[in-house]
C-alpha positions in Angstrom: 0.0 0.0 0.0 1.4 3.4 -1.1 -0.8 6.3 0.0 -0.4 9.4 -2.2 -1.6 12.5 -0.3 -2.7 14.2 -3.6 -4.8 11.2 -4.6 -6.3 10.9 -1.0 -7.3 14.5 -1.3 -9.0 13.8 -4.7 -10.9 10.9 -3.1 -12.0 13.1 -0.2 -13.2 15.8 -2.5 -15.1 13.3 -4.7 -16.9 12.2 -1.6 -17.7 15.7 -0.4 -18.9 16.9 -3.8 -21.2 13.9 -4.2 -22.6 14.4 -0.7 -23.2 18.2 -1.3 -24.9 17.6 -4.6 -27.1 14.8 -3.4 -28.1 16.7 -0.3 -28.9 19.9 -2.3 -30.9 18.1 -5.0 -33.0 15.9 -2.7 -35.6 18.6 -1.9 -35.9 19.3 -5.6 -36.4 15.6 -6.4 -39.0 15.5 -3.6 -41.0 18.2 -5.4 -40.6 16.4 -8.7 -41.8 13.1 -7.3 -45.0 14.7 -6.0 -45.7 16.3 -9.4 -45.2 13.1 -11.4 -47.1 11.0 -8.9 -44.1 8.9 -7.6 -45.7 8.4 -4.1 -45.4 5.5 -1.8 -48.9 4.8 -0.5 -49.1 2.4 2.5 -51.3 -0.4 1.3 -50.2 -3.5 3.3 -48.5 -4.5 6.5 -45.1 -4.5 5.0 -45.1 -0.7 5.0 -43.8 1.0 8.1 -45.3 4.4 7.3 -48.9 5.5 7.5 -49.1 8.5 5.1 -48.1 8.8 1.4 -44.4 9.7 1.1 -42.6 10.7 -2.1 -40.1 8.2 -3.6 -37.7 8.4 -6.5 -35.1 10.0 -4.1 -32.5 7.8 -5.8 -32.4 10.3 -8.6 -30.6 12.7 -6.3 -28.1 9.9 -5.3 -27.5 9.1 -8.9 -26.9 12.8 -9.9 -24.6 13.4 -6.9 -22.6 10.3 -7.9 -22.4 10.9 -11.6 -21.4 14.6 -11.4 -18.7 13.8 -8.9 -17.3 11.0 -11.1 -17.4 13.3 -14.2 -15.3 15.9 -12.3 -12.7 13.6 -10.7 -12.4 10.6 -13.1 -11.5 10.3 -16.8 -14.1 8.1 -18.4 -11.8 7.0 -21.2 -9.2 5.6 -18.7 -10.8 2.2 -18.6 -13.3 0.6 -21.0 -15.1 -1.1 -18.1 -16.0 2.2 -16.6 -18.0 3.3 -19.6 -19.9 0.0 -19.5 -20.7 0.4 -15.8 -22.0 4.0 -16.2 -24.0 3.0 -19.3 -25.6 0.1 -17.5 -26.3 2.3 -14.5 -28.2 4.8 -16.7 -30.4 1.9 -17.9 -31.1 0.8 -14.3 -31.9 4.4 -13.3 -34.4 4.9 -16.1 -36.0 1.6 -15.1 -36.2 2.7 -11.5 -37.8 6.0 -12.3 -40.4 4.4 -14.4 -41.1 1.8 -11.7 -41.5 4.5 -9.0 -44.0 6.4 -11.2 -45.9 3.5 -12.9 -45.2 0.5 -10.6 -44.0 -2.0 -13.2 -44.5 -5.7 -13.1 -41.6 -7.9 -11.8 -40.8 -9.8 -15.0 -40.2 -6.7 -17.3 -38.0 -5.2 -14.6 -36.0 -8.4 -14.2 -35.4 -8.6 -18.0 -34.2 -5.0 -18.2 -31.9 -5.7 -15.2 -30.4 -8.5 -17.2 -29.9 -6.3 -20.2 -28.1 -3.7 -18.0 -25.9 -6.4 -16.6 -25.0 -7.8 -20.0 -23.9 -4.3 -21.1 -21.4 -4.2 -18.2 -20.1 -7.7 -18.9 -19.7 -7.0 -22.7 -17.5 -4.0 -21.8 -15.1 -6.4 -20.0 -16.3 -6.1 -16.4 -16.7 -9.8 -15.5 -15.6 -12.5 -13.1 -12.7 -14.1 -14.9 -10.8 -15.5 -11.9 -12.0 -17.4 -8.8 -9.7 -18.4 -6.0 -6.7 -18.0 -8.2 -8.2 -20.1 -11.1 -9.2 -18.7 -14.4 -12.9 -19.0 -15.1 -13.7 -20.1 -18.7 -15.6 -17.6 -20.9 -18.7 -19.8 -21.2 -19.0 -19.7 -17.4 -17.7 -16.2 -16.7 -20.4 -14.3 -18.7 -23.5 -15.9 -17.1 -22.0 -15.9 -13.6 -21.2 -12.2 -13.9 -24.7 -11.4 -15.1 -26.2 -13.5 -12.3 -24.0 -11.7 -9.7 -25.0 -8.2 -10.9 -28.7 -9.0 -11.1 -28.7 -10.7 -7.7 -27.0 -7.9 -5.8 -29.1 -5.3 -7.6 -32.2 -7.0 -6.2 -30.6 -7.7 -2.8 -30.3 -4.0 -2.0 -33.8 -3.5 -3.3 -35.0 -6.2 -0.9 -33.6 -4.6 2.2 -35.1 -1.2 1.3 -37.9 -1.6 3.8 -37.0 0.8 6.7 -36.2 4.4 6.8 -32.5 4.9 6.1 -31.7 1.2 5.9 -30.7 0.7 2.2 -28.8 4.0 2.0 -26.9 3.3 5.2 -26.0 -0.3 4.4 -25.0 0.7 0.9 -22.8 3.5 2.3 -21.1 1.1 4.7 -20.6 -1.5 2.0 -19.2 1.1 -0.4 -17.0 2.6 2.4 -15.6 -0.9 3.1 -14.8 -1.4 -0.5 -13.2 2.0 -0.6 -10.8 1.0 2.3 -9.9 -2.2 0.4 -9.2 -0.2 -2.7 -7.0 2.2 -0.8 -5.1 -0.8 0.6 -4.2 -1.8 -3.0 -2.8 1.5 -4.1 -1.0 2.3 -6.4 -2.8 -0.3 -8.5 -4.5 1.6 -11.5 -7.8 -0.4 -11.1 -7.9 0.3 -7.4 -7.5 4.1 -8.1 -10.5 4.1 -10.5 -12.5 2.1 -8.0 -11.6 4.4 -5.2 -13.1 7.4 -7.0 -16.3 5.6 -7.9 -16.7 4.3 -4.3 -15.9 7.7 -2.7 -18.6 9.3 -4.9 -21.1 6.5 -4.1 -20.5 6.9 -0.3 -20.9 10.6 -0.5 -24.1 10.4 -2.5 -25.6 8.1 0.1 -24.5 10.2 3.0 -26.0 13.3 1.4 -29.3 11.6 1.0 -29.6 9.9 4.5 -30.6 13.1 6.4 -33.9 13.2 4.4 -34.3 9.4 4.5 -33.6 8.6 8.2 -36.6 7.9 10.4 -39.0 9.7 10.2 -38.3 9.8 6.4 -39.6 12.7 4.3 -38.6 10.9 1.0 -37.8 7.4 0.0 -35.1 6.4 -2.5 -37.5 4.0 -4.2 -36.4 1.5 -6.8 -34.6 4.4 -8.5 -32.1 4.4 -5.7 -32.1 0.8 -4.4 -31.5 -0.8 -7.7 -28.9 1.8 -8.8 -27.0 1.3 -5.5 -27.1 -2.5 -5.8 -26.1 -2.4 -9.5 -23.1 -0.1 -8.7 -21.9 -2.2 -5.8 -22.1 -5.4 -7.8 -20.4 -4.0 -10.8 -17.6 -2.3 -8.8 -17.0 -5.5 -6.8 -16.4 -7.4 -10.1 -14.2 -4.6 -11.4 -12.0 -4.3 -8.3 -12.5 -7.1 -5.8 -12.9 -10.4 -7.5 -9.7 -9.9 -9.5 -7.5 -8.8 -6.6 -6.6 -11.8 -4.5 -5.8 -15.4 -5.2 -7.3 -17.8 -2.6 -9.5 -15.3 -0.7 -10.7 -13.2 -3.6 -14.2 -14.7 -3.5 -14.7 -14.0 0.3 -14.2 -10.2 0.3 -17.2 -9.1 -1.8 -19.4 -11.7 -0.1 -18.5 -10.3 3.3 -18.8 -6.6 2.2 -22.3 -7.4 0.9 -23.1 -10.0 3.5 -26.3 -8.6 4.9 -28.2 -8.1 1.6 -26.8 -11.4 0.3 -28.1 -13.2 3.3 -31.5 -11.5 3.1 -32.1 -12.2 -0.5 -31.0 -15.9 -0.2 -33.2 -16.3 2.9 -36.2 -14.7 1.1 -35.9 -16.8 -2.0 -35.6 -20.1 0.0 -38.5 -19.0 2.2 -40.8 -18.2 -0.7 -39.9 -21.3 -2.7 -40.6 -23.4 0.4 -44.0 -21.9 0.6 -44.7 -22.5 -3.1 -44.4 -18.8 -4.0 -42.5 -16.9 -6.6 -39.1 -15.7 -5.5 -40.2 -12.2 -6.4 -43.4 -12.4 -4.3 -43.4 -9.6 -1.7 -43.8 -10.7 1.9 -43.0 -9.5 5.5 -40.2 -12.0 6.3 -37.1 -10.0 5.6 -34.4 -9.5 8.3 -35.6 -6.0 9.1 -39.2 -7.1 9.4 -38.1 -9.9 11.8 -36.2 -7.4 13.9 -39.3 -5.2 14.2 -41.4 -8.3 15.1 -38.9 -9.1 17.8 -39.8 -5.8 19.5 -37.2 -3.4 18.2 -38.2 0.0 16.9 -37.4 1.2 13.4 -34.3 3.1 14.5 -33.1 0.2 16.6 -33.6 -2.3 13.7 -31.7 0.0 11.4 -28.9 0.5 13.9 -28.5 -3.3 14.3 -28.4 -3.7 10.5 -25.7 -0.9 10.3 -23.7 -2.7 13.0 -23.9 -6.1 11.3 -22.8 -4.5 8.0 -19.9 -2.7 9.7 -18.7 -5.9 11.4 -18.8 -7.8 8.1 -17.0 -4.9 6.4 -14.3 -4.9 9.1 -13.9 -8.6 8.6 -13.4 -8.0 4.9 -10.7 -5.4 5.6 -9.0 -7.8 8.0 -9.0 -10.5 5.3 -7.5 -8.1 2.8 -4.6 -7.2 5.1 -3.6 -10.7 6.3 -1.8 -13.7 4.9 -3.9 -16.4 3.2 -3.7 -18.9 6.1 -4.7 -16.4 8.8 -7.4 -15.1 6.5 -8.9 -18.5 5.9 -8.9 -19.3 9.6 -10.6 -15.9 10.3 -13.1 -16.6 7.5 -14.0 -20.0 8.9 -14.5 -18.4 12.4 -16.8 -15.8 10.9 -18.9 -18.5 9.2 -19.3 -20.6 12.4 -20.2 -17.6 14.6 -22.5 -16.3 11.9 -24.3 -19.6 11.6 -24.8 -19.8 15.3 -26.1 -16.3 15.4 -28.6 -16.9 12.6 -29.9 -20.0 14.3 -30.4 -18.2 17.6 -32.1 -15.1 16.1 -34.0 -16.5 13.2 -34.7 -20.1 14.3 -38.1 -19.2 15.7 -40.2 -16.3 14.4 -42.8 -14.8 16.7 -44.9 -12.1 15.1 -45.4 -9.1 17.3 -49.1 -8.4 18.1 -50.4 -5.0 17.0 -50.6 -2.5 19.8 -54.4 -2.5 20.0 -54.6 -6.3 20.2 -51.8 -6.4 22.7 -53.4 -3.8 24.9 -56.8 -5.6 24.8 -55.2 -9.0 25.6 -53.3 -7.4 28.5 -56.6 -5.9 29.8 -58.4 -9.2 29.7 -55.5 -11.1 31.4 -55.0 -8.5 34.2 -56.9 -9.0 37.5 -59.6 -6.4 38.3 -58.5 -3.5 40.4 -60.0 -3.4 43.9 -60.7 -0.4 46.0 -58.6 -0.5 49.2 -61.4 1.2 51.2 -64.6 -0.7 50.0 -63.1 -3.8 48.5 -65.4 -3.3 45.4 -64.3 -3.7 41.8 -63.1 -0.3 40.5 -64.0 -1.3 37.0 -67.6 -1.8 38.1 -67.8 1.5 40.1 -66.5 3.7 37.3 -69.5 3.1 34.9 -71.9 3.7 37.7 -70.2 7.1 38.5 -70.3 8.0 34.8 -74.1 7.3 34.7 -74.7 9.4 37.8 -72.7 12.3 36.3 -74.7 12.1 33.1 -78.0 12.3 35.1 -76.8 15.3 37.0 
């Protein structure tokens, strides 16, 4: 690792510019969302809000990211960069249309595949795995599957105020640290600028999106963030290490990967489509366990940070130590998942819980008369009405 102070300043400025633009444009995007009808109306129990809230806030994230990249990064430096940005534009347009019109799952899925194919055709693909070269016939489909899967994984966790933006910022920040550890590698330098802009764009949006949110990022933001994280991880992380190269991106994106895998398995087990919406995501289960929205989001942030720190440790250690550390993470993680998600108890609504508590509680007795207070109160009210 060779840290160039000038390059570090460039990375810092890319982050600050993206944050400032994203923060400044979010109120304007909020007004635009209201005008075009991009509103999230609570229709089912999956929604945590009770009043219509504008979505499409991801447009501010995208603009903050894109302007910062255009300022601090030459687009003709690497051909993969052009493919990533072109694919992100396709994803952004899809997200905007979905936030306004609410598109069906299958057309969205097909367009996501097209965007992923664009990235892969520009040379951004998984061509090595654990030090072995992946044949082309396998590299192309695996890369497309990875990009589409992570794109939807971030979309799946976008269920609480500030959750997807914060987790994405932590994941991108972790990848930024890994990229800085690889300097002066040319690919790492390009990735560092992209990731700094992505972190800044998320941070600039979070003040408007944190609970209680005044705007949601919508599919415009969640699919864009997932697409960028997946594409950059292929561009910079999968090609970096020999034995442990596969583990770093999986740890960095550990929470959304676990959530989407858990959701797909759960839905298939119930005979449902993998794209069928339900209330069984990790953040929903944390709410059902009794945590508030802010507490559930904080726990998710903490889990993402721990996994990100683990990825950084893997990056900076020898292969043997890294493999031992990775095995320990898997064992501890499996135990934690079994303890937390082994049984699922849905939390009763407040009204039902209060009614149940009232029925179970013994009647209050007056210490002076020994009579039931609950029976005396109605009698007093009837007397007052007569008076």
